[in-house]
GULUM-896814 format. One record per residue (C-alpha): x, y, z; residue in three letters; residue number from 1. Coordinates in Angstrom, 3 decimals. Example, Ala and Ser with C-alpha at 12.3 -4.5 7.8 and 13.67 -1.06 7.14 Angstrom:
BEGIN
<<12.300 -4.500 7.800> ALA 1>
<<13.670 -1.060 7.140> SER 2>
This chain:
BEGIN
<<161.876 17.968 39.316> MET 1>
<<165.080 19.721 39.877> ALA 2>
<<168.260 18.479 38.571> GLU 3>
<<170.620 17.091 40.662> GLU 4>
<<173.148 19.602 41.669> ILE 5>
<<176.471 19.362 42.423> THR 6>
<<178.729 20.591 45.800> LEU 7>
<<182.024 21.300 46.055> PHE 8>
<<183.121 21.433 49.203> ASP 9>
<<186.130 20.378 52.286> ILE 10>
<<186.206 17.210 54.354> PRO 11>
<<187.856 16.708 57.584> SER 12>
<<190.025 13.901 59.109> THR 13>
<<188.183 10.316 59.643> PRO 14>
<<185.283 10.356 59.686> PRO 15>
<<184.687 12.421 57.372> ASN 16>
<<182.102 15.211 58.099> LYS 17>
<<181.620 18.755 56.325> ALA 18>
<<183.183 21.367 58.599> TRP 19>
<<184.207 24.303 56.177> SER 20>
<<181.183 27.032 57.215> SER 21>
<<180.733 29.020 53.793> ASN 22>
<<180.151 25.658 52.355> PRO 23>
<<177.690 25.046 54.749> TRP 24>
<<175.814 28.021 53.699> LYS 25>
<<175.109 26.981 50.654> THR 26>
<<174.225 23.058 51.804> ARG 27>
<<171.747 24.559 54.257> LEU 28>
<<170.214 26.716 51.596> VAL 29>
<<170.119 23.679 49.759> LEU 30>
<<168.615 21.589 52.189> ASN 31>
<<165.937 24.496 52.765> TYR 32>
<<164.845 24.699 49.400> LYS 33>
<<164.645 21.344 49.520> ALA 34>
<<166.924 20.413 46.307> LEU 35>
<<168.688 17.248 45.390> PRO 36>
<<172.446 17.162 45.593> TYR 37>
<<175.383 15.155 46.049> ARG 38>
<<178.844 16.294 47.390> THR 39>
<<182.121 16.495 45.501> HIS 40>
<<184.911 16.451 48.506> TRP 41>
<<188.247 18.360 47.429> LEU 42>
<<191.629 18.537 49.414> GLU 43>
<<193.412 22.485 49.082> PHE 44>
<<195.832 21.412 46.489> PRO 45>
<<192.947 19.937 44.131> ASP 46>
<<190.712 22.871 44.511> ILE 47>
<<191.883 25.540 41.849> ALA 48>
<<193.186 22.155 38.549> PRO 49>
<<189.474 21.191 39.386> CYS 50>
<<187.896 24.226 39.265> LEU 51>
<<189.931 25.162 35.927> LYS 52>
<<189.161 22.026 34.416> SER 53>
<<185.334 23.312 34.285> HIS 54>
<<186.234 27.085 32.760> ASP 55>
<<185.265 28.677 35.724> ILE 56>
<<186.392 32.003 36.086> PRO 57>
<<188.756 32.827 38.696> PRO 58>
<<187.445 35.121 41.770> ASN 59>
<<187.999 38.853 40.951> ALA 60>
<<189.632 39.648 44.539> GLN 61>
<<191.671 37.442 46.889> GLY 62>
<<192.117 33.684 46.318> ILE 63>
<<191.361 32.947 43.087> ALA 64>
<<189.489 29.649 43.335> TYR 65>
<<187.586 28.963 46.215> THR 66>
<<184.791 26.592 47.697> VAL 67>
<<181.781 26.523 47.996> PRO 68>
<<181.484 25.904 44.070> THR 69>
<<178.183 23.980 42.794> ILE 70>
<<177.595 22.803 39.534> HIS 71>
<<174.189 24.296 38.720> PHE 72>
<<172.880 21.989 35.706> PRO 73>
<<170.096 23.243 33.424> SER 74>
<<166.394 22.515 34.330> SER 75>
<<163.107 24.133 33.377> ARG 76>
<<163.739 26.614 35.899> ASN 77>
<<167.466 27.355 35.518> HIS 78>
<<168.517 27.003 31.710> PRO 79>
<<171.892 27.363 31.477> LYS 80>
<<174.316 24.405 32.761> ASP 81>
<<176.904 26.083 35.288> GLU 82>
<<179.261 26.642 37.552> TYR 83>
<<179.236 28.844 40.158> ILE 84>
<<181.867 29.838 43.154> MET 85>
<<181.315 31.915 46.250> GLU 86>
<<178.360 31.159 48.681> SER 87>
<<176.078 35.008 47.626> ARG 88>
<<176.356 33.866 44.372> ALA 89>
<<175.343 30.578 44.468> ILE 90>
<<172.701 31.738 47.017> ALA 91>
<<171.317 34.862 44.335> ILE 92>
<<171.154 32.189 41.402> ALA 93>
<<169.196 29.491 43.744> LEU 94>
<<166.574 31.971 45.008> GLU 95>
<<166.395 33.321 41.247> THR 96>
<<165.375 29.906 39.653> ALA 97>
<<163.614 28.495 42.930> TYR 98>
<<162.249 31.997 44.687> PRO 99>
<<160.057 29.550 47.239> GLU 100>
<<160.745 29.570 50.323> PRO 101>
<<162.585 32.787 49.834> SER 102>
<<165.823 33.852 51.244> LEU 103>
<<165.289 37.378 51.398> HIS 104>
<<168.319 38.381 50.211> LEU 105>
<<167.904 41.887 50.568> ASP 106>
<<167.057 42.039 53.941> ALA 107>
<<168.861 44.954 55.785> PRO 108>
<<170.375 43.119 58.346> GLN 109>
<<172.410 40.916 56.560> LEU 110>
<<175.018 43.054 54.825> ALA 111>
<<175.657 44.193 58.584> LYS 112>
<<176.010 40.935 59.974> ILE 113>
<<178.625 40.471 57.119> GLU 114>
<<179.972 43.280 57.890> GLU 115>
<<180.379 42.539 61.597> LEU 116>
<<181.360 39.300 61.119> ARG 117>
<<184.255 40.015 58.813> GLY 118>
<<185.212 42.484 61.684> GLN 119>
<<185.576 39.954 63.925> ALA 120>
<<187.123 37.342 61.733> PHE 121>
<<189.799 39.847 61.535> GLY 122>
<<191.060 39.716 64.657> THR 123>
<<190.573 35.610 65.340> LEU 124>
<<191.980 34.718 62.129> ILE 125>
<<195.266 33.473 63.830> GLY 126>
<<192.822 31.182 66.533> VAL 127>
<<190.706 29.745 63.726> VAL 128>
<<193.822 29.002 61.462> GLY 129>
<<195.819 27.368 64.073> ARG 130>
<<192.917 24.998 65.386> ARG 131>
<<191.973 24.092 61.656> ILE 132>
<<195.700 23.019 60.995> LEU 133>
<<195.980 21.337 64.745> ALA 134>
<<192.425 19.574 64.368> THR 135>
<<190.730 19.149 60.511> LEU 136>
<<192.999 18.507 57.546> LEU 137>
<<193.908 15.817 55.745> ASN 138>
<<198.031 15.437 55.426> GLU 139>
<<197.817 17.042 52.094> SER 140>
<<195.815 19.882 52.428> SER 141>
<<197.302 20.441 55.637> LYS 142>
<<201.262 20.194 53.692> GLU 143>
<<199.205 23.014 51.380> TYR 144>
<<197.819 25.312 54.130> LEU 145>
<<201.155 25.525 55.833> GLU 146>
<<202.908 26.116 52.741> ALA 147>
<<200.749 29.376 51.630> SER 148>
<<199.647 30.911 55.299> THR 149>
<<201.794 32.427 57.304> ASP 150>
<<199.738 32.926 61.104> LEU 151>
<<203.058 34.168 62.657> SER 152>
<<202.268 37.447 63.413> GLY 153>
<<198.419 37.282 64.224> CYS 154>
<<197.141 37.215 67.990> PRO 155>
<<196.175 34.571 69.962> ASP 156>
<<194.034 34.020 72.975> GLY 157>
<<192.838 36.887 75.028> ASP 158>
<<194.444 39.432 72.861> GLU 159>
<<192.544 38.123 69.913> ALA 160>
<<189.328 37.358 71.612> TRP 161>
<<189.150 41.506 73.528> ASN 162>
<<190.116 42.475 70.289> ARG 163>
<<187.076 40.995 68.828> ALA 164>
<<184.811 41.877 71.554> ARG 165>
<<183.077 44.734 69.880> PRO 166>
<<182.009 43.403 66.560> ALA 167>
<<180.620 40.123 68.746> LEU 168>
<<178.644 42.052 71.024> GLU 169>
<<177.093 44.370 67.935> ALA 170>
<<175.914 41.130 66.261> ILE 171>
<<174.825 39.571 69.811> GLY 172>
<<172.744 43.091 69.820> ALA 173>
<<171.369 43.005 66.251> LEU 174>
<<169.803 38.919 67.282> LEU 175>
<<168.648 40.403 70.809> LYS 176>
<<166.876 43.064 68.909> GLU 177>
<<165.072 40.359 66.646> ALA 178>
<<163.099 38.773 68.570> GLY 179>
<<163.233 35.329 67.494> GLY 180>
<<162.243 32.957 66.680> PRO 181>
<<164.486 33.943 63.563> PHE 182>
<<166.897 36.627 62.676> VAL 183>
<<164.317 38.579 61.067> MET 184>
<<161.554 38.070 63.632> GLY 185>
<<159.126 35.869 61.927> GLU 186>
<<160.270 35.403 58.666> THR 187>
<<163.300 32.858 57.559> VAL 188>
<<166.103 34.787 55.785> SER 189>
<<169.202 34.018 54.445> GLN 190>
<<170.480 35.203 57.865> LEU 191>
<<169.195 32.393 59.497> THR 192>
<<170.954 29.614 57.499> THR 193>
<<174.290 31.464 57.756> ASP 194>
<<173.905 31.826 61.414> ILE 195>
<<172.746 28.009 61.411> ALA 196>
<<176.047 26.961 59.966> ALA 197>
<<177.156 27.987 63.417> LEU 198>
<<175.565 25.297 64.814> ARG 199>
<<175.982 22.851 61.983> ALA 200>
<<179.554 23.180 62.311> ARG 201>
<<179.377 22.961 65.948> SER 202>
<<177.225 19.943 65.789> GLN 203>
<<179.655 18.372 62.974> SER 204>
<<182.404 18.598 65.109> THR 205>
<<180.681 16.870 68.202> GLY 206>
<<180.497 20.035 70.323> GLY 207>
<<177.225 21.953 71.359> SER 208>
<<176.445 25.674 71.124> LEU 209>
<<174.112 26.461 74.459> SER 210>
<<173.569 30.135 72.949> THR 211>
<<171.051 28.520 70.040> TRP 212>
<<169.039 25.733 70.139> GLN 213>
<<169.248 22.917 67.789> THR 214>
<<168.385 23.133 63.950> LEU 215>
<<164.795 22.620 63.671> GLN 216>
<<162.747 20.391 60.978> THR 217>
<<159.845 18.236 61.015> THR 218>
<<158.919 15.024 59.774> ARG 219>
<<161.293 13.771 62.808> SER 220>
<<164.654 15.096 61.308> LEU 221>
<<166.676 15.736 63.630> HIS 222>
<<169.321 18.063 64.165> SER 223>
<<171.847 15.024 64.231> GLU 224>
<<171.000 13.630 60.768> ASP 225>
<<171.069 16.904 59.489> VAL 226>
<<174.574 18.076 60.301> VAL 227>
<<175.849 13.951 60.836> SER 228>
<<178.685 12.756 58.607> GLY 229>
<<178.869 13.926 54.993> ASN 230>
<<175.451 15.592 55.060> LEU 231>
<<174.815 13.802 51.689> ASN 232>
<<171.278 13.116 52.236> LEU 233>
<<169.769 11.883 49.021> PRO 234>
<<166.112 12.252 49.508> ASN 235>
<<166.057 15.755 50.629> LEU 236>
<<162.072 15.459 49.636> SER 237>
<<161.907 14.492 53.276> LYS 238>
<<163.406 17.829 54.997> ILE 239>
<<160.368 20.319 55.089> VAL 240>
<<161.825 23.993 54.547> PRO 241>
<<161.597 24.956 58.373> THR 242>
<<165.002 25.318 59.380> ILE 243>
<<164.827 27.605 62.345> THR 244>
<<166.973 28.940 64.716> LEU 245>
<<165.546 30.076 67.620> ARG 246>
<<167.645 32.501 70.510> ILE 247>
<<167.466 31.226 73.872> SER 248>
<<166.854 33.461 76.916> PRO 249>
<<170.496 34.024 77.235> LEU 250>
<<171.254 37.501 78.566> ASN 251>
<<172.671 38.660 75.148> LEU 252>
<<175.428 40.156 73.748> PRO 253>
<<177.382 39.037 77.051> SER 254>
<<176.495 35.355 76.904> GLU 255>
<<176.997 35.581 72.898> LEU 256>
<<180.604 36.729 73.385> PHE 257>
<<181.341 34.049 76.379> THR 258>
<<179.946 31.138 74.999> THR 259>
<<181.822 32.049 71.281> LEU 260>
<<184.803 32.303 73.165> LYS 261>
<<184.420 29.025 75.164> MET 262>
<<183.294 26.795 71.887> HIS 263>
<<185.740 28.863 69.569> PHE 264>
<<188.690 28.001 71.577> SER 265>
<<187.653 24.307 70.749> ASN 266>
<<187.491 25.142 67.238> PHE 267>
<<183.379 24.445 67.567> LEU 268>
<<182.367 27.935 66.496> ALA 269>
<<184.356 28.772 62.952> THR 270>
<<180.998 29.113 60.953> ALA 271>
<<180.461 32.447 61.920> PHE 272>
<<183.424 33.629 60.879> PHE 273>
<<183.287 32.815 57.263> ALA 274>
<<183.618 35.501 55.150> THR 275>
<<187.320 35.807 55.585> ALA 276>
<<188.248 32.134 54.898> LEU 277>
<<188.442 31.766 50.900> PRO 278>
<<191.979 30.428 51.887> VAL 279>
<<190.762 27.516 53.939> LEU 280>
<<188.488 26.113 51.673> SER 281>
<<189.684 22.375 50.183> THR 282>
<<190.027 18.792 51.234> PRO 283>
<<189.456 14.824 50.671> VAL 284>
<<188.275 13.548 47.572> GLN 285>
<<185.448 11.164 47.427> PRO 286>
<<183.622 12.131 43.858> SER 287>
<<185.858 11.041 41.411> GLY 288>
<<188.801 13.857 41.758> PHE 289>
<<192.262 12.674 42.341> ASN 290>
<<194.619 15.059 40.221> ILE 291>
<<197.488 12.745 41.318> SER 292>
<<196.051 9.924 40.364> GLU 293>
<<195.198 11.407 37.137> TYR 294>
<<197.977 11.957 36.232> GLN 295>
<<199.989 9.397 37.485> SER 296>
<<198.087 6.406 35.814> LEU 297>
<<198.188 8.420 32.228> GLY 298>
<<194.969 9.407 31.628> CYS 299>
<<194.376 10.489 27.787> PRO 300>
<<193.981 13.938 27.277> ASN 301>
<<190.672 13.156 25.376> THR 302>
<<189.693 13.009 29.431> THR 303>
<<189.011 15.805 32.282> LYS 304>
<<190.098 14.989 35.843> PRO 305>
<<186.739 16.165 37.231> SER 306>
<<183.109 15.814 35.503> ALA 307>
<<179.841 15.915 36.948> SER 308>
<<177.651 12.357 37.270> GLN 309>
<<175.891 13.104 34.070> GLN 310>
<<179.319 13.377 32.047> GLU 311>
<<180.523 10.698 33.520> GLN 312>
<<177.476 8.778 32.198> LEU 313>
<<178.028 9.861 28.877> GLN 314>
<<181.856 8.945 28.918> ALA 315>
<<181.198 5.309 29.621> ILE 316>
<<177.980 4.865 27.077> ILE 317>
<<180.334 6.245 24.278> SER 318>
<<182.974 3.989 25.543> PHE 319>
<<180.571 0.792 25.608> ASP 320>
<<178.781 1.594 22.010> ASN 321>
<<182.658 1.600 20.647> LEU 322>
<<182.923 -1.816 22.396> LEU 323>
<<179.728 -2.979 20.685> VAL 324>
<<181.258 -1.424 17.206> GLN 325>
<<184.335 -3.605 17.893> LYS 326>
<<186.356 -0.557 18.347> GLN 327>
<<188.307 -1.563 21.280> LEU 328>
<<191.624 -0.017 21.065> ALA 329>
<<189.964 3.524 20.019> THR 330>
<<187.705 2.926 23.248> ALA 331>
<<190.393 2.131 25.613> PHE 332>
<<192.590 4.765 23.741> ASN 333>
<<190.359 7.365 24.150> THR 334>
<<188.692 6.894 27.731> TYR 335>
<<190.943 4.493 29.476> ALA 336>
<<194.266 5.398 31.498> ALA 337>
<<197.183 4.213 29.904> THR 338>
<<198.158 2.087 32.913> ASN 339>
<<194.172 1.825 34.251> PHE 340>
<<194.410 -1.115 37.510> ILE 341>
<<192.899 -4.234 36.036> ASN 342>
<<191.311 -6.806 38.058> HIS 343>
<<190.173 -9.042 34.867> VAL 344>
<<191.130 -12.430 34.852> ALA 345>
<<192.063 -13.319 31.165> MET 346>
<<194.241 -10.054 31.072> ILE 347>
<<197.703 -10.667 33.054> PRO 348>
<<198.292 -7.056 33.739> GLY 349>
<<197.574 -3.811 33.830> ASN 350>
<<197.377 -0.779 31.135> GLY 351>
<<195.332 -0.476 27.588> THR 352>
<<198.206 -2.347 25.905> ALA 353>
<<197.694 -5.830 27.334> LEU 354>
<<194.041 -5.168 27.479> ALA 355>
<<194.062 -4.601 23.952> ILE 356>
<<195.661 -7.674 22.932> GLN 357>
<<194.100 -9.995 25.008> TYR 358>
<<190.710 -8.613 24.093> LEU 359>
<<190.425 -7.782 20.904> VAL 360>
<<190.761 -11.643 19.536> PRO 361>
<<187.851 -12.179 21.583> ALA 362>
<<185.663 -9.521 20.493> LEU 363>
<<186.248 -10.472 17.321> ASN 364>
<<184.401 -13.720 17.320> THR 365>
<<181.593 -12.221 19.839> THR 366>
<<178.698 -9.745 18.819> SER 367>
<<177.566 -7.434 21.690> LEU 368>
<<174.288 -5.496 22.724> THR 369>
<<174.467 -2.654 25.572> LEU 370>
<<172.017 -3.478 27.752> LEU 371>
<<172.111 -0.617 30.096> ASP 372>
<<174.912 1.829 31.983> ASP 373>
<<174.745 3.285 35.285> TRP 374>
<<177.205 5.781 36.992> VAL 375>
<<177.045 6.291 40.988> GLY 376>
<<179.384 6.503 44.018> SER 377>
<<179.191 4.539 47.062> ASN 378>
<<179.225 5.209 50.690> ALA 379>
<<182.623 6.543 50.451> GLN 380>
<<181.790 8.575 47.521> GLY 381>
<<183.963 6.499 45.279> VAL 382>
<<182.486 6.893 41.601> ILE 383>
<<182.032 3.880 39.448> LYS 384>
<<180.236 2.515 36.398> SER 385>
<<178.353 -0.408 36.126> THR 386>
<<177.462 -1.605 32.407> SER 387>
<<175.389 -4.842 31.430> TYR 388>
<<175.751 -6.094 27.835> LEU 389>
<<174.866 -9.074 26.336> ARG 390>
<<177.464 -10.961 24.257> GLY 391>
<<177.342 -13.874 21.384> ASP 392>
<<180.251 -15.831 21.126> SER 393>
<<180.773 -18.244 18.278> GLN 394>
<<182.790 -20.632 20.708> ARG 395>
<<180.611 -20.214 23.720> ARG 396>
<<176.962 -19.184 22.442> GLY 397>
<<175.082 -17.077 24.364> LEU 398>
<<176.301 -14.985 27.708> GLY 399>
<<176.022 -12.405 29.965> VAL 400>
<<178.795 -9.544 30.606> ILE 401>
<<179.311 -6.902 33.336> VAL 402>
<<181.671 -4.409 33.287> ASN 403>
<<182.633 -2.241 36.060> ILE 404>
<<184.940 0.485 36.057> TRP 405>
<<186.134 2.990 38.591> ARG 406>
<<186.555 6.859 37.304> LEU 407>
<<188.254 9.855 38.370> VAL 408>
<<186.393 12.545 36.190> GLY 409>
<<185.740 10.965 32.542> THR 410>
<<188.554 8.789 32.133> CYS 411>
<<188.526 5.259 33.794> LEU 412>
<<191.099 3.764 36.053> VAL 413>
<<189.924 0.525 37.636> GLU 414>
<<188.657 -2.006 35.696> PHE 415>
<<186.623 -5.248 36.810> TRP 416>
<<184.621 -7.688 34.576> GLN 417>
<<182.179 -10.899 35.324> VAL 418>
<<180.283 -13.273 33.084> GLY 419>
<<178.289 -15.781 32.522> ALA 420>
<<177.314 -18.474 30.026> PRO 421>
<<173.235 -18.760 29.212> VAL 422>
<<172.679 -22.132 29.446> MET 423>
<<169.404 -24.161 28.536> ASN 424>
<<167.791 -21.243 30.529> SER 425>
<<163.895 -22.171 30.666> THR 426>
<<163.376 -18.621 31.711> ASN 427>
<<162.996 -16.102 28.300> PRO 428>
<<164.797 -13.267 30.318> ILE 429>
<<167.605 -14.846 32.019> ALA 430>
<<170.431 -12.552 33.563> TYR 431>
<<168.370 -9.538 32.070> PHE 432>
């Protein structure tokens, strides 16, 4: 079975939806190949520090660090644990590890459509960029983009569309020539998923695109399920790899141009021009990366601000093993933020100093047994751990303890604890 892949993507303003078209390409490929994955959301100013923290080499040209990026864990099909940036490189790696169903990356039409899309976007960057700034970005990303992007010299309105018309109509002619039901006729390819990103963008922003029918999947999984919300479906095995994109009987290519213009004006079709959007690739973080909180709460340099779920679980296991060994000060100083947020009643404030002061005496008279550790995310993408321990106290006898931490990367930043004595129970496996 494939290991869970992490996809780095850009969130929108609430309610959060996947909107950025290059990550949509990778997202659709993951769905097409039925590979399990989760989404790690990043705001614009967090992209570079997050990816640098994983020692990812920068892009050779253009913006140094962009999304999509994936964490591709080692498995039987893919022995190397690595991070991969850029949708084409990701597609090649996924195709190499999981060749079926094939993306047909050598399709001759792919290079031509990429070239034409780049030409079209070169004249429409002002239209796209202004819509992104006006409608999609959270505040920190909007401020970052406004400070780093100058759209004043980019044409808008009819001027931009008239310049883009030749490339758009050439794309339309290629699609019409294929005859359907897919871009390569009867064959599904990366061309299909790339252009399906257009439909996904349209659907995820609340619009429709009449030039193409909806994404088709089987087993009663409708396009609304595929493109709604965060599109982080844990049970991807139910998605049969038959994503199709059918060409409707509209009179292409002129209808293609008219329809795209109408929907692009409402910012519903920017996925079609993803190639030239590397600078527009970075927002809100649910999945455990918040560089400002990591710094402000004083996370130790023995932790890192972004981590895979496996790395976070290993950090929690190491922290709990130190507790069991009564090395509480080492555990907190190694893994917890100096000013972590505390909700435990017996500790009268926040931070490691008070935690060590109040917990060491209790731990010295208690033996602990670690029963289980778990790390996962809630519906908002907040990463938390749960640790189950059995305690035998000289003062209070046998009891159970549940520790809950919120994590940023491998740093423990917020703490809850509940406990209960095991008193006169006739159940031999009470609590755990």
